[in-house]
N, C-alpha and C positions, 0 to 999 in steps of 0.2 A: 331592368336587367340585372344579373349577379355579379357582383365584383369577382373578376378573373384574373388571378396572379400569373397566368400563361401568357410569356410574351406574343405578341403580334408574328404573324408568318409574313412572308412576301406578299403572299396571296392575299390576306388580310389586309396589310399596307396599302398594296395596290388598289384594292375594293374601295377602302375608305378615301384615300386620296383623290382616285379619278371622280369618285360620285361627288365629293366635296367641289372639286373644280366645277363640274357638269353642270351641278345645280345652281351654282354661283351664276353660272352664263345663264342658264335659261330665267333665271330671276330676274334679271336686266330686261328681258323681255316681256315678262309679266307684268314688271313695275311699268313699263312704257304703255302697254296696253292699257293698263288700268286706269291711266292718267286721262283717257279720254272715251273708254267703252260706255256706250248709251245702252245697249242692249242686257237687260238685269239677269238674262240667263248667263249670257256668254260672262258678262262681269263676274257672276257667282262662282263659275267655274273655273275662270283665270285666278281668282282669288284665292280659291281653293289649293289650287296648282302651286301657286306661290306659299302658301302657308305649309305645305307639305313637304315642299323643299327646304324652307326655312327650319323647320322642325328637325328633319334628319340631318342639314348641316350644325346644328345645335349639338346633337348629339355625337355628331363626330368629332365635334370641337372638345367635348367633354372626355371623350375617349383618347383624343390625341393628349391631351393635358395632362391626363392622369397617367399617361405613358411618358411624359416629358419628351413627347415628339411634337415637331415643329408644324404647326397649323398651316396650310396652304393660303397664299395670298386670294388666288382666286380671282375673280371679279366682284367689283363693289361698284357703289353710287357714283364713283368716278369714271365709270364707265359708260354712264348714261346721263343725256341731258333732260332733266324733267321738264324743263321749260319749252322743249321742242316741240310742234304741233305732230299730230298722228301721221304715221309714215304708211299704215296699213288699215284697211276697214275691219268694222267688226268681225266680218265673216272669215278674214283671214286669221285673226287673232284666234277665233274658235279653231280653224283649221291647223293651225300651231300646236294647241292645246292637243288638239287630235294626233298629230304626227308624232309631238315631243312625247305623248303618253305611249305611243307604240315603241318608241326609241327606250325610253326608260323601262317598261315593263320588261322588255328585252334584256335590258341592264341588269335588274335587279335577279329575273331569272337564272342569268348566267351565275352572278355573284353568289346566290345560296348554293350553287353547286360547288364554289370554290372555297368557300370558309368554312372554320370547323369551331372556332371558340364560342361557346354559348352566346355571349352577350352579342359579338357581331353577327350571328347568324339570325338570331331574333331581331337585331335592327332592320336588316333586309328583309327579312321575311314580313315584318310588320308594313316596311315600306312596299316590299309589292303589293301587299292586300290593298293598302291605302291607295295606291297610286292604280292598280285594276279597276277600283271602284268608279275614280276620276274619269278614265279612260272609258269606261261604260257609258257614264252620263254625257261625256263629250260625242261619245258616237250616236247616242240617242238624239242628242240635241242637233247635231250635223244632218241628221234624218228629218227632223221636223224642219228645219231650214231649207231642207231640198238641196243641199252641196255635198250631199255624198251621195258620190255615184259608185253603184253598187257594181261589182264584179260581173262578167259575163255568166249567162247562163246557157246550159248545154239541154239537150233531150234525155231524160233518164235511159240508160240501157236496159234492156230486157231482160238480159242474161248474164252471166260470168263468162267472160272470155277470156283465153291465153295469146300471146303473140306465137302466129305461128310462120310469120316471113322475117327473115334477117335480112336487112337490106344490104346489098354491095356497097363497097367502100366507096364507090363513086357517087352512089347516091346518097351515101351519109354525107358525105362533104360537099357535094356540089349540086344539092338540090333534092329536098325531100317531098316526097306527095303524100305521103301520111297526113291527115288532118291534124291540128293540134288537141292533145287530150286536156282534160280539166285540169291537171296539174300545171300543165306548160301555159293555159291560157291565163291561169290565177296568178301565176308569176309575172307574166308580161303586163297584166294590168296593174299590179303594184309596184313595178319598176317604173311605168308611165306615170303612176300617181304621185311615188315619191317626187319624180324628177320635176311634174308640174308645180308642186308647193315649193319646189326647190327653186323655180324659176321666179316666183312671185317674191319670196323672199330675196333672192339676188338683184332683181330689178329696183327694190325698194334701198337695197346698199349700194348699188351702181350709181344713183342717182343723187345719193347723201355724201358718198366717200370725196374726201379732199386730197386724198394720198395717191399720186398718179400711178405708182408702182402697184396699189392694193387695187386700185379701180381697174386697171388693164387685167389683173388675175381674176377679179370679178366678173369680167365680159366675158374670159374664156371658160370660166366655168359655167356661164349661162348658156354659152355656146354649145359646151360639152353636154349638158341636159337637154338642149335642144335636140342636139343628134340623137341622143337615145331614145327621147319621145318619136322622134321621125322613124327612126329603124325598126324601133318595135311596134310601132304603128303599122307600118309598112309590111312586117309579118303577118298582122293581123288580117290585112285587106286582102293580101296574096291568098290568105286560109280561107278568104269569103267571110272572115268574121268582123265585127264592127269596131271602128278604132275607138280609141278611147281619148275623150278631151276635158280638160278640167273645167268645171263650173267657174265664173268668173270671180275670182276674189282678187278686187283692185287695191292697187298701190295709189297712195294719194299723189298729190302735185307738190308735195314738199321736197324741197332741198336743203332743209337744215337737219342735221344728222343728230338723231336721237342716240346713237351707238357709236362708242371709239372704234378707231379703226382696228386695233388690238381684237376687240369682241368679234367685230364682224368676220375678220381674219379667221381668229379661233373656232367659231361656227360654222364656216365651210369647210374648215381643215377636219372637225369632227364630222360634219356629214360626209365628207370623202372616205373616211373609216368606216362608217355605217355602210355606204353605198358599195364599199368593197365588200364587204361580209353580205350584204343581201344578195348581191350578184353571183358571189360564190355558192351560195345556199340554192340558187335559181340555176345554176349549172347542173347540180346535184339533182335537181328535180325535174330536168329536162332531158327526155331521150333522143329526141331529135339533134342530130349533130350541127346542122345549121344554125340552131340557137346556142347551142355551146360555143360555136366559133362566134358569134355576135356578144356573145357574154365574155368570153375570153379576150377577144380585141378592147372591148370596154374596160375591163380590170386591168389591162395594161395602160389605157388612156388615164385611167383614173388615177393609178400610182404614179404615173410621170406628173400630173396636175397636183396630187396630193404632195409630191417631193417639193415640189416649187413652193408651195404652200407653206410646207415646213421651212424652207431656207428664208422666205422672207420673216415668217416670226421670229426666227432666229436671231436674223441680221438686223432687225428693229430691237432686241432685246425684249419680248415679248414672250418668250416660251419658257415658261415656268418649269424647270428641272424636276423630274420625278425622283421620289426619294431613292437615294443608292448609297451603297457603302462606300469606305476609303478602299482605295487599291491596297491590297496585300503587299505589293511590291512598293508602296511608297511608305508603308508602316514598316519594311524592314530597311529602309535607307537610312 
C-alpha cells in the first residue's frame, strides 16, 4: 500500500477501529476451536480464518502507529483459557466460521463504500476478497458435511405478473391471505438460521458463565432467539410452508469457561447489532404487513435487550471507548 500523508477521516478511523476490535474477538473463538478440532477440513479453514484476521490486524496496527494513533486493546490471550476443554463440537466450529464469514463480508462490503484514502480502501478491498474465498470454502464444506440447510424452494412462475389487488387496511394489519413470496420466505429462513446458530452459542456461554448477572442476561438472549424462531416458523406453517429447524450442532458438557465474561458479553452485544440490521433489511424486503409487524416488534425487543447488555459492559468497565475528539467546550475553559 502506498504511503499517504492525508489524515484519516472519522469514517476511516471508525472502519479501522471497529475491524480491529471485531477481529480480535473472533480470533479468541478460532484459537479455542483449534485446540481441539479433529476434522482436518474444518481445522484448515478455521486456521485460515484466524490467519486472515491476524494479517489485517497487523496492517491496522501499522497504520495506527504511522499516524501516532493509539492501537485499541481489543481482546487478547487473556480472554481465553487455552487449557479449557472443548465447549462446542467440530460441526459448530464450522458453522461459526460460516456465520462469521457472512457478517465479516457484509462488514467489509460496507466499509469499502465509506473509506476514500487509497491505502485504507485497498486494505479492506483485499480483506473482502480473502474473506469471500474463505466463506465460499466454508459453505462448500457445510454442504459436504450435510449441515447446510438450504432455503426453501418454490415452483417457478410461468410468466411475469403485476400486483392487481391492493389489500384493505384491515387485511394488511390483521391477517394476510396472500401466500408468502420468494423474497419473504428467504428472509424468514435466514432470520431463523441466524437465531438457531445463536442459540447454540448461547447454550455454551450459559453453562460456563460464572457471573450471575451476565448469565441471566445470556438466558434472556436465548429466550429472545427461541421466540423469534417459534414466531417465524409459525408464519411458515400457517402459510402451508415447511418450518425450518437447525441441524444438530451440539454443545459439550463442559462447565469450564474457555472465554472471559467480557468476551461473551461483547459477542452477544455485537450479535444484537447485526440482528437489528438484518431485521430492518427484512422489513424492507417484505410486502406483507403482518411480517412487518413481527419484525418491528422484535426490533424493539432487541434494542431493549441490547441496551441492557451495553449497560452491563459499561458497569463492569469492559466497554472500550471508541475514538473521539475533546469537547470544544473543554478546550475553551
